[in-house]
LUMTILUM-91624 format. One record per residue (C-alpha): residue in one letter; x, y, z. Coordinates in steps of 0.1 Angstrom, whole numbers, padded with zeros to 4 digits, always signed. Layout:
LUMTILUM-91624
AXYZ ...
This chain:
LUMTILUM-91624
M+0971+0843+0890 E+0948+0810+0885 E+0977+0783+0900 Y+0979+0805+0938 G+0947+0806+0937 K+0944+0766+0931 I+0975+0765+0958 L+0954+0787+0981 V+0923+0767+0984 F+0939+0737+0996 A+0964+0756+1017 M+0936+0772+1034 P+0914+0742+1047 V+0948+0729+1066 F+0955+0765+1081 L+0919+0763+1094 L+0922+0733+1103 L+0953+0737+1126 I+0943+0767+1143 I+0907+0750+1154 I+0928+0725+1171 E+0947+0752+1187 K+0920+0762+1199 I+0904+0732+1216 Y+0941+0726+1223 G+0943+0757+1245 Y+0910+0752+1260 Y+0914+0719+1270 K+0947+0727+1289 G+0932+0760+1303 E+0946+0781+1283 D+0930+0794+1255 T+0952+0816+1237 S+0930+0821+1208 P+0901+0845+1221 N+0875+0841+1191 M+0870+0880+1180 D+0911+0881+1176 S+0911+0850+1153 V+0881+0863+1130 S+0906+0896+1123 S+0932+0876+1115 I+0916+0849+1090 S+0898+0883+1082 S+0932+0898+1074 G+0946+0864+1060 M+0914+0864+1032 V+0920+0902+1021 N+0960+0894+1017 S+0957+0864+0995 L+0928+0882+0975 K+0953+0907+0967 D+0981+0881+0962 V+0960+0865+0935 L+0945+0894+0918 G+0980+0908+0916 L+0977+0942+0926 S+1015+0950+0928 I+1042+0954+0914 T+1077+0946+0915 L+1101+0968+0906 I+1127+0949+0891 S+1118+0915+0889 Y+1133+0887+0896 D+1139+0874+0858 W+1156+0906+0844 I+1181+0903+0870 V+1191+0867+0860 S+1190+0883+0826 K+1218+0904+0830 I+1238+0891+0858 T+1239+0853+0857 I+1273+0836+0861 F+1260+0801+0858 H+1226+0784+0842 L+1214+0756+0869 E+1185+0730+0857 A+1156+0733+0883 T+1175+0705+0906 V+1175+0696+0941 L+1208+0716+0941 A+1188+0745+0927 Y+1158+0746+0951 I+1184+0745+0980 I+1204+0774+0968 G+1168+0795+0959 F+1154+0787+0994 I+1183+0794+1015 T+1188+0828+0988 I+1152+0837+0997 D+1154+0832+1032 F+1182+0856+1036 Y+1166+0880+1014 G+1139+0876+1042 Y+1154+0881+1071 W+1167+0913+1054 S+1132+0926+1038 H+1118+0914+1074 R+1146+0932+1091 F+1145+0970+1073 S+1107+0968+1079 H+1111+0971+1115 Q+1139+1003+1113 I+1128+1019+1085 N+1095+1043+1091 F+1076+1041+1056 L+1081+1003+1057 W+1066+0998+1085 N+1032+1004+1076 K+1031+0971+1057 H+1040+0949+1085 A+1024+0970+1116 I+0994+0941+1100 H+1009+0912+1118 H+1022+0922+1149 S+0986+0938+1158 S+0973+0912+1175 E+0973+0911+1210 E+0974+0875+1210 F+1002+0851+1200 N+0983+0821+1181 L+0984+0806+1145 A+0959+0827+1134 C+0976+0859+1139 A+1004+0841+1115 L+0974+0848+1085 R+0978+0892+1093 Q+0997+0902+1062 P+0996+0932+1042 I+0979+0941+1017 S+0996+0978+1017 S+1026+0962+1000 F+1017+0975+0967 V+1057+0974+0954 N+1083+0949+0960 L+1115+0970+0967 F+1138+0946+0976 T+1137+0917+0951 F+1176+0926+0948 L+1184+0905+0976 L+1178+0879+0955 I+1211+0888+0940 P+1233+0854+0948 A+1205+0836+0933 A+1207+0849+0899 L+1242+0850+0901 L+1241+0812+0904 G+1213+0809+0879 V+1186+0799+0900 P+1161+0797+0875 P+1130+0820+0880 K+1103+0794+0882 V+1125+0778+0912 I+1116+0809+0930 A+1086+0812+0919 V+1073+0777+0937 T+1100+0783+0962 L+1088+0815+0979 P+1049+0807+0986 I+1065+0773+1003 H+1088+0793+1024 L+1058+0813+1032 F+1037+0788+1043 L+1066+0772+1062 Q+1068+0801+1089 F+1031+0795+1098 W+1037+0767+1123 Y+1058+0788+1147 H+1031+0813+1158 T+1021+0795+1189 K+1024+0799+1229 H+1016+0764+1234 I+1053+0747+1218 K+1083+0756+1242 K+1114+0747+1231 I+1124+0727+1204 G+1159+0709+1215 F+1190+0714+1192 L+1169+0726+1168 E+1164+0760+1183 N+1202+0766+1174 I+1193+0761+1132 L+1155+0767+1130 V+1132+0798+1140 S+1114+0780+1172 P+1079+0794+1183 S+1102+0807+1214 H+1118+0829+1187 H+1095+0840+1171 R+1071+0847+1205 V+1105+0868+1209 H+1104+0888+1180 H+1063+0898+1183 A+1068+0908+1221 I+1071+0943+1230 N+1093+0942+1263 P+1122+0965+1257 E+1140+0930+1265 Y+1128+0918+1229 M+1117+0948+1207 D+1132+0944+1169 K+1150+0912+1174 N+1148+0876+1158 H+1139+0886+1121 S+1147+0852+1106 Q+1120+0834+1088 I+1134+0796+1083 F+1166+0802+1099 I+1180+0816+1131 I+1214+0820+1118 W+1206+0853+1104 D+1202+0865+1133 K+1229+0853+1154 L+1255+0863+1122 F+1244+0899+1118 G+1232+0904+1155 T+1200+0907+1162 F+1191+0870+1180 Q+1176+0873+1217 E+1168+0846+1234 E+1132+0841+1253 L+1138+0843+1295 A+1118+0826+1319 S+1117+0860+1337 V+1103+0879+1309 P+1074+0867+1299 P+1065+0882+1262 V+1035+0904+1258 F+1025+0908+1226 G+1012+0930+1203 I+1026+0972+1194 T+1033+0999+1213 R+1006+1023+1193 P+0980+0992+1194 A+0958+0988+1162 Q+0924+0993+1184 T+0906+0978+1158 W+0892+0944+1144 N+0895+0957+1106 P+0925+0945+1092 I+0924+0971+1056 R+0920+0998+1088 I+0952+0984+1107 N+0965+0981+1070 F+0970+1021+1064 Q+0971+1034+1098 H+1009+1039+1104 L+1009+1056+1067 W+0982+1077+1075 L+1004+1091+1109 I+1035+1095+1088 I+1009+1117+1062 T+0995+1135+1084 D+1030+1144+1102 A+1048+1149+1072 W+1021+1177+1062 R+1020+1195+1094 A+1058+1196+1094 E+1072+1228+1093 N+1106+1222+1085 W+1108+1205+1050 K+1136+1183+1063 D+1114+1166+1083 K+1088+1164+1055 F+1109+1141+1040 T+1128+1125+1063 I+1103+1115+1085 W+1096+1081+1061 F+1135+1070+1062 K+1139+1073+1097 P+1138+1048+1123 T+1103+1036+1130 G+1078+1055+1153 W+1100+1092+1149 R+1082+1120+1144 P+1087+1157+1147 E+1101+1176+1172 N+1078+1177+1205 F+1046+1163+1179 E+1039+1141+1207 E+1030+1167+1224 K+1012+1186+1203 Y+0993+1158+1184 P+0996+1134+1207 V+0983+1092+1198 H+0977+1068+1219 K+1011+1043+1225 I+1016+1016+1254 K+1040+1029+1283 D+1039+1000+1305 V+1041+0966+1282 Y+1024+0952+1316 A+0994+0971+1326 F+0974+0978+1296 E+0937+0969+1285 K+0939+0951+1255 Y+0915+0955+1230 G+0876+0942+1224 S+0883+0923+1261 Q+0843+0932+1262 Y+0817+0920+1235 S+0783+0910+1230 K+0784+0871+1231 K+0760+0873+1197 L+0780+0897+1177 M+0810+0874+1185 I+0790+0844+1172 W+0773+0862+1138 S+0815+0873+1134 I+0823+0836+1130 I+0793+0830+1108 Q+0804+0867+1088 A+0838+0846+1084 T+0826+0811+1073 V+0803+0827+1048 T+0833+0849+1031 L+0855+0819+1030 L+0834+0801+1018 F+0831+0828+0988 I+0866+0833+0983 S+0871+0798+0982 Y+0850+0797+0949 L+0865+0828+0937 Y+0903+0809+0941 N+0886+0777+0925 S+0869+0791+0895 I+0891+0819+0883 A+0892+0806+0847 L+0853+0801+0850 I+0848+0837+0859 G+0875+0848+0837 L+0886+0890+0839 P+0879+0915+0848 N+0849+0902+0863 V+0873+0881+0889 F+0882+0919+0899 V+0846+0927+0903 F+0843+0897+0926 G+0877+0908+0948 A+0860+0944+0957 F+0830+0924+0969 I+0850+0903+0992 F+0872+0938+1002 I+0841+0953+1012 T+0826+0923+1028 V+0853+0921+1049 Y+0852+0959+1057 S+0816+0958+1069 Y+0817+0927+1090 T+0842+0942+1109 E+0834+0977+1112 L+0803+0957+1131 M+0830+0939+1153 D+0843+0970+1160 G+0805+0984+1171 R+0813+1013+1145 K+0774+1021+1136 I+0787+1036+1104 S+0789+0993+1100 I+0754+0998+1082 F+0768+1025+1055 W+0789+0999+1046 E+0769+0967+1047 T+0744+0987+1028 L+0765+0995+0998 R+0773+0957+0995 F+0739+0949+0994 A+0733+0969+0970 F+0768+0961+0953 G+0754+0924+0953 I+0725+0930+0940 A+0738+0947+0914 I+0765+0919+0904 I+0732+0894+0899 T+0711+0917+0882 Y+0738+0928+0858 F+0752+0892+0852 G+0717+0872+0860 D+0742+0850+0878 W+0765+0853+0908 F+0794+0843+0885 S+0784+0819+0866 I+0778+0796+0903 N+0744+0784+0888 Q+0762+0764+0866 L+0770+0744+0898 F+0747+0747+0922 P+0712+0754+0913 Y+0691+0783+0930 A+0726+0799+0945 N+0712+0832+0935 Y+0685+0831+0951 I+0706+0818+0983 I+0731+0849+0976 I+0705+0876+0977 G+0685+0851+1012 Y+0722+0857+1025 L+0728+0896+1016 M+0690+0906+1030 L+0697+0889+1060 S+0731+0903+1067 L+0717+0936+1067 I+0688+0931+1086 V+0716+0918+1113 T+0740+0949+1111 V+0707+0966+1111 Y+0697+0950+1145 F+0734+0955+1164 V+0736+0989+1152 S+0699+1001+1163 V+0691+0978+1195 N+0721+0954+1205 F+0748+0979+1207 E+0727+1000+1225 K+0710+0974+1252 E+0749+0959+1260 K+0767+0982+1256 V+0793+0971+1238 V+0802+0999+1211 L+0836+0998+1219 T+0850+1032+1196 S+0830+1056+1177 S+0831+1053+1140 
């Protein structure tokens, strides 16, 4: 927990800086691929995902340590060779777990968030799941276990492997020459994120593109077919927590409605998007039929709301940075209380971004929760030891946030007609 938090304290500013550079470069080139509201939603998704990982809110059914203890043939030391083998095995593991997530209905729920942006930029790389509470695919690391790759090598290599997937989420890098034959490139990954029929469910590799070429899922980006991004059942929300459970909720409701008991069971394991016969007519859900003719979500919004959303995301980043840097100081179980506050914060301001009037409820709950924390502990998780008067600053911020939320819901939404969806 503490170690991963420390890593993220250094990684987050790097990712944020690169996102800002991409934004500035796109603006300069006249091709801004990072709309502000989309980027705020993506960064917010990254925050709640990292929080889930730091707090350990998931379980592994079969741990790598256990597999190594049962089947290893050799016993490697933590040498360069062990790291190379571990990295390649993790990439193999990543290809298949990624591919399964696209092909099996219930697994798509944990991956839909990553594809939910209708843009393609560095920020959308941060759209990672909070709904993956159970790790099912550790068995794919069996090749590393057989060769005796130490568990600590896998533990170090996994986050590195994940961070290396950040850079190719961009439209500004076209082709990378001969490396296109070896590595996953921005061009390859644009194909993967596209909803064009020619591109669907292709290029699942994460670092080495060889897996797609080996297993028949490779597709080159075609000059005649510009990629269109998103998911065919669009999320239509900026709220990353809503997005994380939309597909799961559809499966649950379809399973409940299904009259055939076989459908109630098999719907979970059918190909992604499968629904019982006639359900598209009986219980329709919005689906993009023409990928070249649909309106992107949230293309119109209040400039004031956009600025406030950026401020909220920035303040939340400061909160979460303090949490990650002070886990030992805050201690258990208080880190989970802090984590709950962050989840409510993200839910509240992204509901406001969607123009939902119910955001007043969530903001009021957040205000009450924040005041209760300071009242109960007498301090905001020991922050006064580092920043005198921090309590008063936080109380002032919470009051301001509640007032601004009331303003947007009661005045601004009506005045500027920017309510995008009903609560």
